[in-house]
N, C-alpha and C positions, 0 to 999 in steps of 0.2 A: 624391475619395478613390479610389485604385487598389487592386485586389485584391493581397493579399500572395502572392508567389511562394514556395512552400514551400522551406525550406532545412534542411539538417542542419549543425549546428556541432559539430565534434569538437576536443577539447582534450586533449593528452597531456602527462604530466610525472611527477614524483615523487609518491608517495602523499601526503605531507604537503601539498604544493602543491595537488593535486587535491581533497583533502578540505577544505582551507581555502577553495578556490574554490566548492565545492559548498555549504559552510556559508554563504558570502556570498550565493549565489543564494537559498538558503532565507530569508535575513534581509532580502533586498531587497524593499521594499514594492511595487515595480512588477513583480515577477516571482513573485507569489504563486501564480499558476496555471501557471507554466512547467513544461513536460514535459522531464525530463532523467533520465539514469541515470549511475551511476559504478561502475566495475568495474576489476579488475586485468587488464590486457591481456597483459603479459609478466612473469611471475614472475621469470625469470632476470635480466632487465635492470631490474626494479623499476619498470616503466612502468605507470601508471594512466591511465584514459581517462574523459572525460566526453563523453557524447553528448547534445546538446540539440536540440529540435525546436520552434523558435519558430513562432507562428501569426499574428503581426502584426509590422509594421515596428517598433513600439515595443518589443515583446518581444525582437526580433532585436537591436536597438541596445543594449538593456539587458543582454542576455547577453554580447554582445561587450565592453561596457564593464567588466563585472565580471571576465570572464576576462582582460582586458588587464592587470589589476592583479596578476597572478600569473605566475611564470616557467613558463608552459605554451606548448606549440606548438599554435597554433589554426589549423584549416583549416575551410573551409566548402564544401558541395556543394549544388547545386540539385537538388531532387527533382522527379520527374515530376509533371505536372499530373494527379493521380489521387488516389484514396483511399490516400495513401501510408502512413498508419499501419496500415490494415488489410492492405495489401500486405506491409509489413515484418513484421507479426506472423503472417500466415497461414502462413508457412513455418517458424515456430518449432516445435521439437520438443515433445512432451508432457513434463510435469513430474511426477515422483514425489516426494511429500513424506510419508513415513510411510505410512499407509494410503490416502492420497489420490493420485489420478491425474487430473491436469488436462490436458485435451486439446481440440483443435479438430476440426471436422468432417473435416478432411483426414487426421486420425489415428484415425478411428473404427474402423479395422481392427486397431488395436494395443491396444485396450482390454483390460486383464487382468480375469479373472473374480474375482480375489481382492481387488480394491481397491474403494474408494469412488470411483467414476468421476464426474468433474464436467466437463461439456462447457461451455467458456467460449470464445466466438468472439472473434476480434480485432475491435477497434472503438475508439471514441473514449473509452471509460471506462477508468480505471486498475484494474489487478488481474487480469491474465490468468493469474497464477501464476508468471510467469517472473522478475519483479523480486525482488531479495533480500529486500525487506520482506515481500512476500506469502508467499514460501516460508518465511521465518522464522516468520510467524504460523501457517502450517499445521503446521510441524514442532512448534512449541510446543503447539499445540492437540492434535496427535496424542499427544504425551507425556502431557498432562493426561487425555486420554480413557482411558489405560491404568489410571487410578486411579478415575475416576468419570465420570458423565454430568452434563450441564448442562441443567436443565429450561428456563430462560429465558435467552436470549442477545441481546445488543445489539451491532450492528456500526456504529460511528461512522466515517463516511467510507467508505461501502460500495463505491464504484466500480462494478465489474461485479457486485457482490453475492456474490462467491465465498465469503467467510468466513461470511456468514449462511447461505448455501445449504449450505455444508459442515456447519454446525451442525444445520440442519434435517434433513439427510440422515443424521446420526449420533445421532438420538434426541431432539433438543431440541424440546419441545412448542411453544415460542414463540421465533421468530427474527425480529428486527426490525432493519432497516438504514436508515441515514440518509445523505444526501449533499447538499451545497450546490449540486450541479450537476444541473439538471433532466434533461438527456440521460442522465446516469449512472443516475438513478432509473428512467427508462424501460428502459434496458438491463438493469438489475438485475431488474426485473419479468419481462422477456422470458427472461432466463437462469433464473429460478426456474421458469417454466413448462416450459422445455426440460428441466430437470433434475428435474421433478416434485417440487419442494421447497416445503413450506409455509412460505415466508418472505415477509414483507411489507416494503415499502420506501416511504419517504416523503422528500419534499424538505424539508430542515430544516437550520438552522444551530444547532449546539449540541444540547442535550438537552431543550429545552423543548417540543418538539412533543407534541401531545396523545396520539398513539398511543404514543410513547416513554414518556410519563409514566404513562399508564393501565396499562402492562404492567410498570412498575417495582415492586419492585426486581428486579435481574437477578442470576443466578448467575455469569455471565461477560460481560465487555465486551471486544470487540475495538476498538482505536482505531489504525488504520493510516493516519495522516495526516502531519503535520509536527511538528517539535520544539516550536515556539512554541505552536501550538494544543494540543498535548498538555499543556504546562505550564499554559496558561490554563484548560483543562477539568478539571484535577486534582480540584478540589472537587466539581464537578458529577458526575464519574465516580464519586467516592467515594459521593456521595448516591444514585447510581443502582444501586449494588451492595448485595446483602444482606451483613450482617456475615459475614466470612470469605469473601466472594466474590472472584473472580479477574478481573484485567484483563491483557490482552496488548497491550502498547504497541509500535508500530513506526512506520516512516516517518522514523526518526531515524538520523543518522550515528553511528558509534562515537564520534566526537569530541563529539557532543552528549549522549551517554549519561549523563554525570555530572549535568548540569544538569536533565535530565528526571527522572532518578531522585530527585534532591534534592527536587523538587516533591512527589513522592508519599511519600517517607520522612518528610517533615515533617508529613504528614497521617496518619501511623501505619501506612502500608503496609509490608510486608516483601517483599524480593526472594525469589522462589521459583526463578527460572531466567532465563537469558539466552542468546540465540542470535545468533551473528555470521555474516552471509553477505556476502561481499565487503566493502564499506565500511559496510554497514548493520548495525543492531542491532535485536533484538527483546527486550523485557523482559517477564517474567511476574511480577506482583506480587499479593499477597493483602491484601485490606482487613481492618482490625482488627475 
């Protein structure tokens, strides 16, 4: 077996085609862990863009096969033999989302005194604050904080731990995060220390972990994952919330919003708010 040479796959086309291709990637069983983004590249010309970063030959072939099924212009570039993800992210600008300011070490001199400053370094875990789903969650949380505080918070699919850390830094007494990826859990714990946040993270699939169960029910649940897992976890998330509790759902495309929302409305949730960033959606719902 030979080592995979890192590649970037870029696909461009109309919004409907790009969103349909992104939906197909999400639903492909062999691409469950694939890293990609979708955004509007040229508003005047109506061009949308998918950037994918396969990490194995199988993932590379799977992404190309899916994209070939849509009228998109696909190109690929070989990336340098280095920590290409960290290099790509290290030059990203800081992000302001309401009261939150997310930055890397390279921007420590730009930190405003009036914000909740969260230092999240580039790395292998998802959630540096630049992706539309993470920004949507922070914006939704910022709006909720204007009305109340949340004593106990759960972050499902924590990635870098950003959302649980944001909760801990804004008054939550208990902030617990889970992830199915062990390196992400390690990174989350490191980020919590850097940000002096009392947030705890565990390696877990679903909500059955003992730490998660022992601290339930929660006032707020973040679930920034993918559309299908959001649907399958709907009942578990309801059970993890206090009556009247709030869930912020993201990781879903706008085209997937209706089916995800239906899974929660059928369980008595009501929609409180929704936020759109690029092709992505964030939903805020309240438990009955």
